N, C-alpha and C positions, 0 to 999 in steps of 0.2 A: 615361573616361566620365563622360558628362553627366546630372546631374540626371531623376531623371524622376518621374513620379506613384509608381511605385511605391516607390523608394528616397525620396520625401516623407513618403511612409505610412510607412514603417520606422520613419524617425527620429521620427514623431509618436509610434509605440508605443514606442520608446524612451523617450521623455519622460515620456510617462505612467508607464512601468515604476516610473523615477526619482522622479518628484514622489510618488506614491502609495505608495514603497517596494513594490511588488508582490510581490516575493520573500519579504518576511517574511510576509504574508499566512497567516495561520492560521485554517483552519476544523476542527474536530473534531479539533485536533493535526496537521491534515494542512498540508502548505506548498503551497496548492491550484492557486497560479498558476502554478508548474513543470509542473503537470499536464494545466492547460485551456490555454496559452501560444500551442502550436501551432494546435491546432483553432481559438482564439478570433481569431487572426491569420487564419486561413485562410478564416472565415467571412466577415470583415470585408471582407478581399479580392474576395471573390465577392459581399458584397452592394452596395461600391461599384464592381462592374463593371471593377474593377482585372483581374483574373484573365479578365474576359469570363464570357459567361451561359453556358459550354459545360462548367462545372464540374457534375459530377454532385451531385443533393441525396442527402439520405438518404433509403431507401426505406421509410415508415413504411405500406405496405399491407400488406391481409390477407394477402395471398399471401405477402408477405415473413415476416409473423409464422408465419402455418403454416407454412413451410418450415423457421423457427428452430425450431419446438416437434418436428415432425419430425426433423429434425437431430439435436434434443438427445436426444430419446426412442431415436434409432438406434444412438447414440452410446454407450448403457449398457451396448448388446450387442457393436456394432463398433469397433474400434479404439480400446477403452475403456484411456488409458494407465496406469489404477489397476488392469488384472491384469498390466501388466508387471513384471518381474523387476527387480532391483538392477540398476543401470547405473553408468558409470562416468564416463559423461559423457552430458549431458540435452542434446540442442539443441532450440531453440522457432523454428520458422520462421513464415514470413509465409502459406503457403498459396497464394503465385500462383506458378507453376509454368512451365519452358520446355517444349515437346514437342520430342524429339529422338530421329530413330529409332525413332518408336512410343512411348516412353516419356516422363514429364513428368518433369523435372530440375528440383530446387532448386539453383539454380546456384552459391549461396553455401555451400548447406551440406551437398550429395554430394559435394566432394571433400574433405570432412571425414572423412564416416563411411566413405570408400573409400579412405584414404590415412593414417588415424591407427591406429595399435596398439591399439586400447581398445574396449571394449566401449561403444556408442555407441546412444541411442535418441532419436528424435524427436518431438515434437508440433507440433500446428501449427492454425493458425485455418481455418476456413471462408473460402475465397476469389469473390467473384464467385456467392455461392449454392450452390456445389458442392465439391465434392472431385475434382480430376481423378484419374483410372487409366488404366493402371496407373501408379505413382509408381517411379520409380530407386530412392528409399530405402527398402531393406530393412526396419527397425524402425521404427515411425510409428503414432503413435496422434494421436487429436484431442482438443480439447478443447471441441466443442460443447456438450457438457451443463453444464460450468462456464462455458461463455458464454451458455446458454441461461436458465440458474438465476438469474445475475447478472442480466440484461438483466429476467425474469420478476419478480422480487423487487422491481426498481425501477420498471418501470412500473405495476405493480398493487399499488402501496403496502404489499406485508409487510414492507417496511423503510422506516423513515422516520427522517429526522433533521430537527429542526427549529433554524435558527440562533439562537444568542442574540442579544442586543438589540446588545450591541458588533458580532459577526461580522457581523451584517442590515445595519449602517449602514456597515461599510467596505466590504461590496461594493456597497449602495446607491451609495453614493460613486463606485466604479469604474464602474458602471452608467451614470451620469449624466455622467460625465467622458468614455467612448465618446460617448455620445450628443453633447456638444456639441462633440465633436472631431472628428468624423466624421458626424454626424446620420444616427444608426443606433440604434433602438432592439435590445438584446441583452439577452436573460434570462439572465444570467452565475449568478445564485442556483441557477436550475432547474439548468444544468451543472455547477455545483460538489456540486449536489446528487446527481445522478445518480454522479457522483466516486466520494462517499462509501459511496452506497447499493449501486455496483456493488464497492469494495474491502470492505465488510463481509462480501460473499458470496463473493470470487473470493480474498479471503487465507486464509481457514480451508482451503479445496481445495485453494488449492497447498501449502499449509503441510503437509496428510495425503498429496498424491502425492511431496511432495519426501521427505517420510519415509518413505515406499514404495520408492521408488526410490533412495535415498540416493546420489545423484550425488557426485564430487568436484568438477566442477566444470559450471558451465552455461556453454552459448554459445546467443548469439541473434541474431536478424536484426531490425532495426526496433526499438527498445526503448519508443518511444512508444506507450502503450496497454498495455504489458507492466508496469509500476509494481509491481502486486500482486504478479505473481510476481518481480520482483527484490527484493522489501522480505522475501518469503518465504525465497529464497537467503541474503541477507544474514543474516535471523535463524538460520539455520541455517550461519553460516559458511561457505557455499559461493561461492567468487569468481564473477563474471559477466562474461564476453565477450562485447561485442560486435561482428560483421562488417562493415564496411561495405558498405552496398548500393547507396547513390547520394550524389550530390554533397554535399557540405559545402562551406558558404558562411558568409559572416557573416550572409545572410538564411535560416539555416537553423536554426528556432525551436526544434528540438529538441535543437540540439547549441551553436550557437553563442552563448555567456553572455559580453557583454564588459563589462568593469570588474569591479565587485563582484558580478553575478549570478554566481549558480549552478544545478544541479539536485541536490538533495540525494539523490535516487532516482536512480541513474545506474550502468551498467556498470561494472568497476572497471576496465577493460582495452578498448580499442578497435583493433580492427585495420583497418588502411586499407589501401588499394587502392596506395598509391605513396606516398613523402615529402613530396611537395607536399602532400596532403590534411590534415597534421598540423597545418600552420600555416596553414590558409588561413581559419581561425577560431579563437574564443578556447573552445577546448574547456573544460570541468566536472571537468578532471582532470590530473595531472601529466604532462610530457612523457616519463615512463619508462613510463608506462602507454597510450601511445600508441604502436602498434607496427605497422610498414610492413613487410608480407607481400606485397602481390600481388593479381589477381586470376586465381585457376586456371585457373575456367570460360571467362573473356575467352583465356587466354593458351592454352587447348584449342582452342580457335575458329580463332585467326590461325594455328595450327596447321594444321588441318584444311583452311583455305582458300587453304594459303598459294602452291599451284601453280595457281591459279585465273588465267584471263586475264582480265586487266583490259579493261573496256570505256568509251566515251566515254559514262558515264553522270552525272548530278548527282540524287541523292539527296536527297531532302525528308524530315525526321522532323518528324510532324505531332504536336501535344498538341490537347486539347482547347481550352485558354484561347486560343491561338493559330491555332487550323488556319482559320480563314475567311482571315486574312490571309495564312497561308503558302501555302494550296490558291490564294489568287487570281493570288498573287505564283507560283506553280508554271505557271498556264496563261498569264501573261504572257510568261513563260522559252521556254514550249513553242511558241509562237504568233510568238515573234520572228526575224528572218532573221537575228540576228546571234549567235544561238544553235543550233551543230549537234546538241548535247548530246542525248541520248536523256533524258526528263525523267521521275522515278520519284517515286512519293507513296507513303510508308510510312504507313499509318494508324496511330495508337493503338489499344491492345485498347477502350479506352472509346468507340471511335469506329465501331466496325464494324458495330453495327446500324442507324444513321440516319445515316451520312455522303452519302448520297446526296440525303437532305432538306437536308441541312445545308451543303454544297458542290455545289448539281447545276453550276455552270459544270466542276466535275470532271468529272461524267457526259458532259457535250459535248462534252469536250475529247480531245486524244491523250494525254496526260498517264497514262502507265501507272499506275492506282492497285493495291495492293498492300495485302494484310492479315497477310503474315507466316505465313501456313499452310500456303502451297504453298513458299513460298521464305524461308529463316530471313534474320532481318536482317544474321546477320554473312555470309551470303554476299553481301546485297546490298553489305554494305559493301565486301568483297573485290571483287568487278565493277563497283565505281564509281570515280570520280576527286572528285569533290567532294558535300560536305554542306552542306544547309541547314537553319536550324532556328532554336529560340530558346533551349531553357534544357533540353532533355532529357538526362538521365545518357547517354544513347543516343550522344551527339554528343563524349562523351570514349570511348568505344569505337571511333565512326568515327573519331576522330584516330588512335586506336592502330592504326589498320590503315593509318593515312597519308594518309587524305581531306584534301583543301584544306577549310577549315572556313569558313563564312561563318551569321553570325546576325543575322536581324532586329530591328532596334531595335524591340522589342517589352515587354509586362511580364513581369518574371521574368527576362529577358535579365541582369537581375545575377547570378543564380545561376551564371552563368557567367564569372565574375571570374577566375577561374584562368587560363581561355583567352585572354583579352580583355586582362588586365593584363600577359600573358609575350606580346603581339604574336602570336599561336599561332592567332589567329580572327579574319576579319574584319567588322569590324560595318556593316550595309546598314541603306536606309531604305527602299528601295522594288525595283523589279523594273529599272528602267535603272540605279541604282548598282550592283546586284548583277551585271547583266552587263558594265559598265565594269570591275568589279573581278575578274571571271573573268579577262578577258585580264591581268590583273598576276599576276608570280608569287608565292607565300609561302611565306616562310621563319619558320615557329616559331622562336621561343626556347626553347620549353619540348620536352622532350623525350619521349616516351613512357615510359621506364624513370623518368624523376622522377614521373609520372602513376600508373604499373602497373610494380611492382616484378618485374623478371624472376626466375626462377624460382620461381615463386607457389605452387607444388603443395608441395616443399620445405620454403618459407620457412612455410607454414601448418602444416606438419604439425610443423615445429621448434616452432614458437611455442606451440601446444596443448600438444604435450608439455610444454614448460619449464613451461607454467602449470599444468599438471594437476599436476605434481612441487611446486610452488614457488609459483603464485598464490596471492594474499591477496585479502582484501575490504577496501577502501581506507576509512581510518576518516575518515569527513568530519566538519570541524567542528560 
């Protein structure tokens, strides 16, 4: 792979971390950089337009605040986890669900609830401003009240923390370094204060919730943003397990900590899709705490569509960051006399509301634009022969369905290093180059079983049972 603007940014950020020793930066007794690193990196990438202008920003509208107040107050009486009984395993989902046969699944945690012989309960945040129903998950509570109280107390100054002179000087040095390196003004102090303010509300509430539910094991999806919950678990000697939800690479700022970097507030175990993921980044865990189990939901969907007839389809997997380039190439392929395939364009959920304005050339073309509501992504994989994208985790799932994979050389394609470095995807820079590569056979060196360990449901069940019986909090130095 060649050096790109994205990779140069990444190397610059690592250099700043080393020069300023950011992982030792403490404010109010917290190692704050490890908690804000991911958000800072993504905001800088967006401000520098390396990720493109399509990334959604935070919604600060009165409507959003009104909705948050409504959800927080409603949660006092509806799906309040503080009313639940004691549990053996407490799960913490991300709120984003997939609709299957009229029910909304948590593809990462529902297989655990349905296959582990323990009493389980799930808490989760709101996603996209709402909780979709009916959920597949039987026992579930929301954390809307906790999140609302944390945000309300922060935003209206009910909790305040003023940085000491030394802390202020260290953070100011970081802000100045970012400005000189990237020419972006970033108010890091306000971000750090928000983390501290929210933690002061969240941590005591999670302490009380965990004391009431008294689980022996906690299992979560996406640990970033759940640091207060993890801290509470560790204070009560409850081991925390994270189930992999997306790709892990050197560019994963919540997972990759090269050299002497680490994250002190991190799950005690990581259950990965397959063996290849555990070594694709320098994780802040010893290797015996990174356990390959597979992806039960994907395995279920591969089995569901095993008998479906494959068609001559090329499936584009869009993302907001690269949608302009991908959609234009899709139209060029559709108009090319050298391509006989049908061209399908699967939108990302964040693009559904305004894709016609973003990509007017798609509206006027013969490309079949799909939103995933009528035909599932997995059915599209099963019906297609090839896929084109940049760095979506869905591309790995398409690879598992046996699709020839082509990646556009655009920012974030580095995330797909696992495919590219194993000659399991073809890098292209234009529609013309893609058309030429479609004529050549693809012989990937990476196997599906390396990415997604077979027997996933039984593996997950066995691993969770073992960790329930003998898992431990990892004592970090």
